[in-house]
C-alpha positions as a LaTeX table, in Angstrom:
\begin{tabular}{lrrr}
\hline
Residue & $x$ (\AA) & $y$ (\AA) & $z$ (\AA) \\
\hline
Met1 & 1.64 & 26.84 & $-35.96$ \\
Glu2 & $-0.03$ & 26.76 & $-32.91$ \\
Tyr3 & 1.88 & 23.85 & $-30.81$ \\
Leu4 & 4.81 & 27.28 & $-30.50$ \\
Lys5 & 3.29 & 29.36 & $-27.92$ \\
Pro6 & 4.61 & 29.58 & $-24.85$ \\
Ala7 & 1.78 & 27.79 & $-23.13$ \\
Ala8 & 1.65 & 25.31 & $-25.34$ \\
Leu9 & 5.27 & 24.69 & $-25.00$ \\
Ile10 & 5.40 & 25.11 & $-21.29$ \\
Gly11 & 2.29 & 22.45 & $-20.96$ \\
Ser12 & 4.41 & 20.36 & $-23.27$ \\
Leu13 & 7.53 & 20.59 & $-21.58$ \\
Val14 & 6.12 & 20.22 & $-18.31$ \\
Tyr15 & 3.90 & 16.96 & $-19.25$ \\
Ser16 & 7.20 & 15.76 & $-20.81$ \\
Ile17 & 9.04 & 16.13 & $-16.80$ \\
Leu18 & 5.64 & 14.55 & $-15.46$ \\
Gly19 & 5.17 & 11.53 & $-17.27$ \\
Val20 & 9.77 & 10.97 & $-17.07$ \\
Ile21 & 9.16 & 11.30 & $-13.40$ \\
Met22 & 6.60 & 8.99 & $-13.33$ \\
Met23 & 8.50 & 6.10 & $-15.11$ \\
Val24 & 11.57 & 6.90 & $-12.79$ \\
Val25 & 8.73 & 5.99 & $-9.73$ \\
Thr26 & 7.33 & 3.12 & $-11.62$ \\
Phe27 & 10.66 & 1.27 & $-12.16$ \\
Ile28 & 11.90 & 1.69 & $-8.31$ \\
Val29 & 7.95 & 0.05 & $-7.98$ \\
Val30 & 8.48 & $-2.87$ & $-9.93$ \\
Asp31 & 12.15 & $-3.15$ & $-8.39$ \\
Lys32 & 11.18 & $-3.20$ & $-5.00$ \\
Met33 & 8.18 & $-5.76$ & $-5.87$ \\
Thr34 & 10.97 & $-8.32$ & $-7.83$ \\
Pro35 & 12.28 & $-10.78$ & $-5.09$ \\
Tyr36 & 15.77 & $-9.60$ & $-6.65$ \\
Asp37 & 17.73 & $-6.43$ & $-7.44$ \\
Leu38 & 17.22 & $-5.81$ & $-10.98$ \\
Trp39 & 19.60 & $-2.87$ & $-11.29$ \\
Lys40 & 22.33 & $-5.37$ & $-9.93$ \\
Glu41 & 20.80 & $-7.94$ & $-12.71$ \\
Leu42 & 20.75 & $-5.41$ & $-15.82$ \\
Ile43 & 24.07 & $-3.76$ & $-15.06$ \\
Glu44 & 26.50 & $-6.11$ & $-13.75$ \\
Gln45 & 25.00 & $-9.51$ & $-14.65$ \\
Arg46 & 24.36 & $-8.11$ & $-17.86$ \\
Asn47 & 21.07 & $-10.64$ & $-17.97$ \\
Gln48 & 19.08 & $-10.23$ & $-21.24$ \\
Pro49 & 16.08 & $-11.63$ & $-21.08$ \\
Leu50 & 15.76 & $-9.22$ & $-18.31$ \\
Ala51 & 16.49 & $-6.14$ & $-19.83$ \\
Thr52 & 14.40 & $-7.29$ & $-22.58$ \\
Val53 & 11.11 & $-7.79$ & $-20.16$ \\
Val54 & 12.39 & $-4.49$ & $-18.82$ \\
Ala55 & 12.71 & $-2.87$ & $-21.48$ \\
Ala56 & 9.07 & $-3.59$ & $-22.50$ \\
Phe57 & 7.21 & $-2.74$ & $-19.27$ \\
Val58 & 8.98 & 0.75 & $-19.42$ \\
Val59 & 7.67 & 0.74 & $-23.20$ \\
Gly60 & 4.48 & $-0.18$ & $-21.76$ \\
Ile61 & 4.29 & 2.54 & $-19.66$ \\
Ala62 & 5.38 & 5.22 & $-21.31$ \\
Ile63 & 2.32 & 4.68 & $-23.87$ \\
Ile64 & $-0.03$ & 4.29 & $-21.16$ \\
Val65 & 1.73 & 8.01 & $-20.24$ \\
Ala66 & 1.35 & 9.49 & $-23.59$ \\
Ala67 & $-2.45$ & 8.60 & $-23.89$ \\
Ala68 & $-3.24$ & 9.71 & $-20.31$ \\
Ile69 & $-1.46$ & 13.43 & $-20.75$ \\
His70 & $-2.50$ & 13.34 & $-24.38$ \\
\hline
\end{tabular}
Protein backbone atom coordinates (compact mmCIF):
# COMPACT_ATOMS: atom_id res chain seq x y z
CA MET A 1 0.00 0.00 0.00
CA GLU A 2 3.01 2.26 -0.38
CA TYR A 3 1.62 3.78 -3.58
CA LEU A 4 -1.37 5.19 -1.64
CA LYS A 5 0.80 7.38 0.56
CA PRO A 6 0.28 11.11 -0.07
CA ALA A 7 3.89 11.73 -1.10
CA ALA A 8 3.82 8.94 -3.69
CA LEU A 9 0.44 10.06 -5.01
CA ILE A 10 1.51 13.70 -5.35
CA GLY A 11 4.77 12.65 -6.98
CA SER A 12 2.89 10.53 -9.52
CA LEU A 13 0.54 13.39 -10.33
CA VAL A 14 3.39 15.87 -10.75
CA TYR A 15 5.32 13.52 -13.03
CA SER A 16 2.18 12.75 -15.03
CA ILE A 17 1.50 16.44 -15.61
CA LEU A 18 5.17 17.00 -16.46
CA GLY A 19 5.02 14.13 -18.97
CA VAL A 20 1.91 15.56 -20.68
CA ILE A 21 3.55 19.00 -20.90
CA MET A 22 6.66 17.43 -22.43
CA MET A 23 4.50 15.60 -24.99
CA VAL A 24 2.76 18.82 -26.03
CA VAL A 25 6.04 20.72 -26.31
CA THR A 26 7.55 17.91 -28.36
CA PHE A 27 4.54 17.89 -30.73
CA ILE A 28 4.87 21.66 -31.18
CA VAL A 29 8.59 21.33 -31.94
CA VAL A 30 7.94 18.61 -34.53
CA ASP A 31 5.13 20.70 -36.02
CA LYS A 32 7.54 23.63 -36.44
CA MET A 33 10.20 21.38 -38.01
CA THR A 34 7.92 19.99 -40.73
CA PRO A 35 7.41 21.98 -43.93
CA TYR A 36 3.60 21.92 -43.59
CA ASP A 37 1.04 22.40 -40.81
CA LEU A 38 0.58 19.05 -39.07
CA TRP A 39 -2.63 20.05 -37.32
CA LYS A 40 -4.26 21.16 -40.59
CA GLU A 41 -3.15 17.96 -42.33
CA LEU A 42 -4.46 15.78 -39.50
CA ILE A 43 -7.78 17.51 -38.81
CA GLU A 44 -8.87 19.23 -42.01
CA GLN A 45 -7.25 17.01 -44.66
CA ARG A 46 -7.73 13.80 -42.63
CA ASN A 47 -4.36 12.47 -43.74
CA GLN A 48 -4.40 8.91 -42.34
CA PRO A 49 -0.77 7.97 -43.13
CA LEU A 50 0.47 11.13 -41.43
CA ALA A 51 -1.80 10.42 -38.45
CA THR A 52 -0.24 6.97 -38.13
CA VAL A 53 3.28 8.39 -38.21
CA VAL A 54 2.42 11.08 -35.65
CA ALA A 55 0.77 8.48 -33.40
CA ALA A 56 3.87 6.29 -33.55
CA PHE A 57 6.02 9.32 -32.74
CA VAL A 58 3.83 10.25 -29.77
CA VAL A 59 3.91 6.68 -28.40
CA GLY A 60 7.71 6.60 -28.79
CA ILE A 61 8.16 9.89 -26.94
CA ALA A 62 5.72 8.72 -24.25
CA ILE A 63 7.78 5.57 -23.67
CA ILE A 64 10.95 7.66 -23.37
CA VAL A 65 9.30 10.09 -20.93
CA ALA A 66 7.86 7.22 -18.86
CA ALA A 67 11.25 5.51 -18.69
CA ALA A 68 12.95 8.75 -17.67
CA ILE A 69 10.39 9.42 -14.95
CA HIS A 70 10.32 5.87 -13.65
